[in-house]
C-alpha positions in Angstrom: 156.0 80.4 154.3 159.0 77.6 154.2 161.7 77.4 152.3 160.7 74.3 151.1 157.5 75.8 149.4 159.3 79.0 148.3 161.7 76.5 146.3 158.9 74.7 144.8 157.0 77.8 143.8 160.5 79.4 142.1 160.5 76.3 140.1 157.2 76.1 139.1 157.9 79.8 137.8 160.1 78.6 135.3 158.4 75.6 134.3 157.0 75.6 130.1 154.4 73.1 130.9 150.9 73.9 129.3 148.2 74.1 132.4 146.0 72.0 130.6 143.1 72.3 132.8 143.8 76.4 133.4 144.0 76.5 129.5 140.8 74.9 129.3 139.0 77.4 131.6 140.6 80.3 129.4 140.0 79.0 126.1 136.2 78.6 127.2 135.6 81.8 129.0 137.5 83.7 126.2 134.8 81.8 123.5 132.2 82.9 125.7 133.0 86.7 125.5 133.9 85.9 121.8 130.5 84.9 121.0 128.8 87.5 123.2 131.5 89.9 120.8 129.7 89.1 117.7 125.9 88.9 119.3 126.3 92.1 120.7 125.9 93.6 117.1 121.9 92.5 117.6 121.7 93.9 120.9 119.3 97.5 121.2 120.1 97.0 117.2 118.9 100.1 115.8 117.5 100.1 111.9 120.8 100.8 110.6 124.4 100.3 112.0 126.1 102.4 109.1 127.1 105.7 111.1 129.4 106.8 113.9 126.5 107.5 116.1 125.6 103.9 116.0 128.9 101.7 115.4 131.0 104.5 117.5 128.7 105.3 120.2 126.1 102.4 120.7 123.3 105.1 119.6 124.1 107.3 122.2 121.4 105.5 124.4 123.6 103.7 127.6 121.9 104.0 130.6 123.2 104.2 134.2 124.9 100.7 134.6 125.6 99.9 131.2 127.8 103.3 131.4 129.2 102.1 134.5 130.3 98.9 133.4 131.8 100.7 130.1 133.3 102.9 131.7 134.6 100.9 134.7 135.9 98.1 131.4 137.1 101.3 129.5 139.6 102.9 132.4 140.7 99.7 134.7 142.7 97.8 132.1 145.4 95.5 131.6 147.3 98.6 133.4 145.5 97.7 136.4 145.7 94.2 136.4 149.0 93.5 135.1 151.1 96.5 134.9 150.4 98.1 138.3 151.0 95.1 140.8 154.1 93.8 138.8 155.2 97.9 139.6 154.6 96.8 143.1 156.2 93.6 142.7 159.5 95.1 141.4 160.1 98.5 142.7 157.6 99.5 145.3 155.0 101.8 146.0 156.2 105.3 143.8 156.1 102.8 140.4 152.6 101.4 141.5 150.5 102.6 144.4 149.9 105.9 143.0 147.6 104.9 140.4 145.2 104.7 143.6 145.1 108.0 144.5 145.0 109.2 140.7 141.8 107.3 140.3 140.4 109.0 143.6 141.6 112.7 142.4 139.9 111.7 138.9 136.3 111.5 139.7 135.9 115.0 141.3 137.3 116.5 138.2 135.1 114.8 135.6 132.0 115.0 137.8 132.7 118.8 137.0 133.5 119.5 133.4 132.4 115.9 132.0 128.7 116.6 131.5 128.9 120.3 130.0 131.5 118.3 126.8 128.2 115.8 126.8 126.0 118.3 126.6 127.8 120.5 124.0 128.4 117.2 121.9 125.2 116.0 122.0 123.9 119.4 120.8 125.7 119.3 117.8 126.5 115.9 117.0 130.1 116.1 118.0 131.5 112.3 118.3 135.1 113.1 119.0 136.9 115.9 121.0 138.7 117.5 118.7 135.1 117.6 116.8 134.6 120.0 119.8 137.2 122.0 119.4 136.9 122.3 115.6 133.3 124.1 116.6 134.5 125.9 119.0 137.6 127.8 117.4 136.5 126.9 113.5 140.3 125.9 113.7 141.1 122.8 111.4 144.6 122.9 113.0 143.9 122.9 116.6 141.5 120.4 116.2 144.3 118.3 114.0 146.7 118.4 116.8 143.5 117.4 119.2 142.8 114.5 116.7 146.7 113.4 116.3 147.4 113.6 119.7 144.6 111.3 120.9 145.4 108.8 118.2 149.0 108.5 119.0 148.7 108.5 122.4 146.0 105.4 122.2 148.6 103.4 120.3 151.1 102.6 123.7 147.6 102.1 125.7 146.2 99.3 123.6 149.7 98.0 123.3 149.6 97.7 126.9 146.5 95.4 126.9 148.4 93.1 124.4 150.7 93.0 126.7 148.3 91.6 129.5 146.9 88.7 127.3 150.7 88.3 126.2 151.2 87.8 130.3 148.4 85.6 130.8 149.0 83.0 127.4 153.0 82.9 128.5 152.2 81.7 132.0 149.7 79.4 130.5 152.6 78.0 128.7 151.1 79.0 125.4 153.3 80.5 122.6 156.6 78.8 122.9 158.0 78.7 119.5 161.5 78.7 118.2 160.5 81.5 115.7 158.5 84.9 116.4 155.8 83.5 114.7 155.3 80.3 116.4 156.3 82.4 119.9 153.2 85.1 119.1 150.9 82.5 117.5 148.3 82.5 120.5 148.6 86.6 120.8 148.0 87.1 117.1 144.9 84.9 117.5 143.4 86.8 120.1 143.6 89.9 118.4 142.0 88.5 115.5 139.2 87.9 117.0 138.8 91.4 118.6 139.2 92.9 115.6 136.9 91.0 114.3 133.9 91.5 116.6 134.9 95.4 117.1 134.4 95.5 113.4 131.0 93.6 113.5 129.3 94.9 116.6 131.3 98.4 117.3 130.9 99.7 120.9 128.3 97.1 121.9 130.6 94.7 121.9 132.5 95.7 124.7 129.8 97.1 126.4 128.3 93.6 126.5 131.6 91.6 127.6 132.2 94.5 130.1 129.4 92.8 132.1 131.1 89.1 132.2 134.6 91.3 132.6 133.4 92.9 135.6 131.8 90.0 137.4 135.0 87.8 136.7 137.7 90.0 137.9 135.5 91.0 141.6 135.4 87.2 141.9 138.9 86.8 141.3 140.2 89.6 143.4 137.5 89.2 146.3 139.0 85.5 146.5 142.4 86.6 146.3 142.5 89.0 148.9 140.9 86.8 151.7 142.3 83.1 150.7 146.1 84.5 150.3 147.2 86.2 152.7 146.3 83.3 155.0 148.8 81.5 152.5 151.9 83.4 153.6 151.7 84.7 157.6 149.0 87.4 156.8 149.5 90.7 155.9 152.5 91.5 158.7 154.9 88.9 156.4 153.5 90.6 153.5 154.4 94.0 154.1 157.9 92.7 155.8 159.0 90.7 153.0 157.9 94.0 150.7 160.1 96.3 152.8 162.9 93.7 153.2 162.9 93.4 148.8 162.7 97.3 148.2 165.1 98.1 150.7 168.0 95.8 149.6 170.2 97.1 146.8 169.6 96.5 142.9 172.9 94.3 141.8 172.6 96.5 138.2 172.5 100.3 140.3 173.8 99.4 143.8 170.5 101.7 144.7 167.6 100.4 146.8 165.3 98.0 144.6 162.8 100.1 145.3 160.4 102.4 147.8 158.3 100.8 150.5 156.9 103.9 151.3 157.8 106.6 149.4 160.4 108.9 151.7 162.8 111.6 151.0 161.5 114.9 148.7 162.0 113.4 145.6 159.9 110.4 145.8 157.0 112.7 147.2 157.5 114.7 144.2 157.2 111.8 141.8 154.3 110.2 143.9 152.2 113.4 143.4 153.0 114.6 139.7 152.6 111.2 138.9 149.3 110.6 140.6 147.7 114.3 139.4 149.4 114.1 136.2 147.8 110.5 135.4 144.3 111.8 136.6 144.3 115.0 134.5 145.4 112.7 131.7 142.9 110.0 132.0 139.3 111.4 130.6 141.5 113.2 127.5 141.8 109.7 126.0 139.5 109.3 123.2 138.2 106.1 124.6 137.5 107.5 127.9 135.4 110.4 126.0 133.9 108.1 123.8 132.5 105.3 126.7 131.2 109.1 128.0 129.2 110.6 124.7 127.8 106.8 124.4 125.3 107.7 127.6 122.2 108.9 127.3 122.3 111.9 129.7 124.3 114.3 131.3 123.0 113.2 134.9 124.1 109.8 133.7 127.8 110.6 133.7 127.3 112.8 137.4 125.8 109.4 138.5 128.8 107.5 137.2 131.4 109.9 138.6 130.0 109.6 142.1 130.0 105.3 141.9 133.5 104.4 139.8 134.9 105.1 143.3 134.5 101.2 143.9 136.8 100.7 141.5 139.5 102.1 143.4 138.9 100.0 146.4 139.2 96.7 143.8 142.5 98.6 142.6 144.0 99.1 145.9 143.6 95.3 146.5 145.0 94.5 143.2 147.8 96.7 143.7 148.7 94.9 147.2 148.8 91.4 145.1 152.2 92.3 144.3 153.5 92.8 147.5 151.3 89.3 147.7 153.4 88.2 145.2 156.7 88.6 146.9 155.9 86.9 150.2 154.5 84.2 148.6 158.3 84.0 146.9 156.4 83.9 143.2 159.3 83.9 140.5 157.8 85.3 137.2 160.0 83.7 134.6 158.8 83.8 130.9 159.3 81.1 128.6 162.4 82.3 127.3 163.6 82.0 130.5 164.3 85.5 131.6 162.7 87.3 134.8 159.5 89.5 133.6 157.9 90.9 136.0 154.6 91.7 134.0 153.9 88.1 134.8 153.9 87.9 138.6 150.2 88.2 138.9 149.3 85.1 136.3 152.3 83.5 137.3 151.1 84.4 141.7 147.3 82.3 140.5 149.1 79.5 139.0 151.2 79.2 142.2 148.8 79.2 144.7 145.2 78.3 143.4 144.2 75.3 141.7 144.5 75.1 138.0 140.8 75.7 137.4 140.6 78.7 139.3 143.9 79.9 137.7 142.2 79.4 134.5 139.1 81.6 135.9 141.7 84.4 136.8 143.6 84.2 133.9 140.3 84.7 131.8 139.9 87.7 133.9 142.7 89.5 133.5 142.8 88.6 129.5 138.8 89.7 129.1 139.7 92.8 131.1 142.5 93.6 128.2 140.1 92.8 125.5 137.4 95.3 126.7 139.4 98.8 126.9 141.5 97.7 123.7 138.2 97.5 121.7 137.2 100.7 123.2 140.3 102.5 122.2 140.8 100.9 118.8 137.0 102.6 118.3 137.6 106.0 119.6 141.2 106.0 117.9 139.3 105.1 114.2 136.7 107.5 115.2 139.2 110.1 115.6 140.6 109.2 112.4 137.6 109.2 110.6 135.9 112.6 111.8 139.2 114.6 112.2 141.2 113.4 109.4 139.3 111.6 106.6 136.1 114.2 106.4 138.2 116.9 107.6 141.1 116.9 104.9 140.3 113.7 102.4 136.5 113.8 101.9 134.7 116.4 103.7 131.4 115.0 102.1 131.3 111.4 103.2 128.3 110.0 104.2 127.3 108.6 107.6 128.0 105.4 106.0 131.3 106.1 104.0 131.9 107.5 107.7 131.5 104.1 109.2 133.0 102.2 106.8 136.4 104.1 107.1 136.3 103.8 110.9 135.8 100.2 110.8 138.8 99.9 108.6 140.8 102.2 110.8 140.1 99.9 114.0 141.5 97.3 111.9 144.8 99.7 111.6 144.8 100.7 114.8 145.0 97.5 116.6 147.9 96.6 113.7 150.1 99.7 115.2 149.0 98.6 118.9 150.6 95.2 118.0 153.6 96.5 116.4 154.6 98.8 119.8 154.1 94.9 121.7 156.3 93.2 119.3 158.9 96.1 119.3 159.2 98.1 122.7 160.5 96.7 126.1 157.6 95.1 127.8 160.0 94.8 130.7 158.0 97.8 132.8 154.7 98.2 130.4 153.4 100.5 132.9 155.3 102.9 131.1 153.4 102.6 128.1 150.2 104.1 130.0 152.7 106.9 131.4 153.6 107.5 128.0 150.8 108.0 126.4 149.8 110.1 129.7 152.4 112.7 128.6 151.0 113.3 125.0 147.5 113.4 125.7 147.6 115.5 128.4 149.0 118.3 126.2 145.3 118.5 124.7 143.9 119.2 128.1 143.9 123.2 127.2 142.4 123.2 124.2 139.3 120.9 125.5 138.7 121.6 129.0 139.6 125.0 129.8 137.2 125.8 126.1 134.2 124.2 128.0 134.1 127.3 130.2 136.0 130.1 128.4 137.5 131.3 125.0 139.7 133.3 126.6 142.9 131.3 125.2 143.9 131.9 121.7 143.6 129.3 119.4 147.4 130.3 118.0 148.3 130.1 121.5 146.9 126.8 122.4 148.2 125.3 119.4 152.0 126.8 120.2 151.4 125.8 123.8 150.9 122.1 122.9 153.4 121.6 119.9 156.0 123.2 122.5 154.5 121.0 125.4 154.6 118.0 123.1 158.2 118.2 121.8 159.6 118.9 125.2 157.4 115.5 126.6 158.6 113.3 124.2 162.2 114.7 124.2 162.8 114.0 128.0 160.9 110.6 128.2 163.2 109.2 125.3 165.9 110.8 127.4 165.3 108.4 130.1 167.4 105.3 130.1 166.2 101.9 132.2 169.4 101.6 133.9 169.3 97.7 133.8 168.3 97.1 129.8 170.0 100.7 128.6 166.7 101.4 126.7 165.6 104.6 125.9 161.9 105.9 127.0 162.8 103.5 129.8 160.5 105.5 132.5 158.3 108.9 132.6 160.4 110.9 135.5 162.7 113.6 135.1 164.0 116.4 136.8 161.4 119.5 137.1 163.1 122.6 135.4 163.7 125.1 138.6 162.5 122.9 141.2 164.9 120.1 140.5 163.3 117.6 142.3 161.9 114.2 140.1 158.3 114.7 138.5 155.8 113.0 136.1 157.4 114.8 132.7 153.5 115.0 131.9 152.6 117.2 134.4 156.1 119.2 133.7 155.3 119.4 129.7 151.4 120.5 131.0 152.6 123.9 132.9 154.8 124.8 130.3 152.4 124.3 127.5 149.9 126.4 129.3 152.4 129.2 130.1 153.6 129.3 126.6 149.8 129.5 125.2 149.1 132.0 128.2 152.1 134.0 127.2 151.0 134.0 123.1 147.4 134.9 123.6 147.9 137.9 125.8 150.6 139.2 122.7 147.8 137.9 120.3 144.8 139.5 121.9 146.7 143.0 122.4 147.0 143.0 118.6 143.7 142.4 118.2 144.2 139.1 116.0 140.8 136.8 115.3 140.3 134.1 117.7 138.0 132.6 115.1 134.5 131.6 115.1 132.5 129.6 117.7 129.0 127.9 116.5 128.3 126.7 120.6 126.6 128.9 122.7 126.2 129.4 126.2 123.0 127.3 126.6 124.3 124.6 124.6 126.6 123.2 127.7 123.7 123.0 130.0 121.6 120.8 127.2 120.3 117.5 128.5 118.2 114.5 127.3 114.7 115.5 126.3 116.1 118.8 125.4 114.9 119.7 121.6 118.1 121.2 120.4 119.8 117.7 121.5 119.9 115.5 118.2 119.3 112.2 117.8 121.3 111.3 115.2 123.8 113.3 113.0 122.6 115.1 109.9 123.7 113.9 106.6 126.7 116.3 105.4 125.3 119.7 104.6 121.9 119.2 106.1 121.0 121.7 109.2 121.2 120.1 112.4 117.9 118.2 113.3 116.6 118.9 116.6 114.7 115.9 118.6 111.1 117.3 118.5 111.3 117.7 122.5 110.9 113.9 122.9 113.3 112.1 125.2 116.3 110.3 124.1 116.2 107.1 125.2 
């Protein structure tokens, strides 16, 4: 690429002019999905939406393709479209590309255990993973720990989606102003629309919008990956520019800017633990399980585990766009005049494409943030309603009251996520997801291990969870961003005993298991009761059409009602 073109692109990166055509396309597509979000309340509408089964799980009736789009929209988020390429652009492969192998590792894992969770949840009407833990151990304390962890860990993840929307608006030239209200007004509007149609339509809204989101994403990425390399000298020039930037010293630290290809034992440990830890954590989030439980059969889940890797291919191409931006000379500068790596992909599309196509790309990113944000807020709200409100505040709440509380809770969740966006350092947004992963991974022993065995004692699981949470949070807090000087500046720290850098979540997880196992051995030796168990072995293999699988949640105080042998449709 010529120096004159680089200079032109650099100057365009700092422009505060509104891209009228691009913004118009963005608004039109945003309006389209908003209308679809409200319309979704009529899609496959049941006689009543006033239950968590209908509002929060879409009636548990989604087939293979709806579930595929819903899970794709749920799992491939603004983390995918903004944070991963931004990490590749700013610090290289260790910070960003680990996301590609982690999604590949993920799907065999969920193929093995998620069908069992679907079966036992449909057999007993469980809505959240904490419901399952409550039934498995009759332990309110352990279920509360799982529920609160899911609720808290979802906050930074929703915040990451709002960061994605904010990045698009900033590059488009929207959101300028001399005070915080004017500056963030477009984000508030997007937030309000999201809150409104989520409140109205529940899980059906992101299920419908996911079709538009994925169509736009595939279109944008295919065009970009074919067109852009030819404009910047080909892939050889792209990798050469990335290597040059990553090996150059960072002025703030004196160390290399990043890692082009992970080299050295520390980089290998960091890359491997980030990939494995993230893979283990992803399906522990309430939103991942909510999307899964909305499917109509356990085989739907297995089929999705087989075809979802198609998204991993797109993720790999998206990650490489971070290095394309290096070769293109993209200068991601915010409206405040400060460099911001999170803007790099929206800025790349504005620099390199016609305004109308830049608007399509911006819409794909913004809608790609709306879908998971909606699912996450619904899942967090369901968790609060079932495992806090009903368990401790109003045990005799009716399904209608549960749905009403969950709708209100979903609004509160979005407000907390908005506070994350407005108060935490957004320069390295990928840490929002990684911070949530540190917390949510500590619930894996109580959920996944319990699908196969009840050997672990409930008190051992609870204490192990507490130790893992404390260790993970303190370790993450102690990581200071060398540029900004702020805490929670990263997710890597020295692994005890081993001494190499590793993902804090995985270290905390290993400590969690060790503590849980030691306490379990002691309590089993003392013959301390491990609580009751409302599940039986056959519950973990039930499928649609099985007369034991409920079609709707019973009223509180009623016995579970079987489906009478008819298939769930």
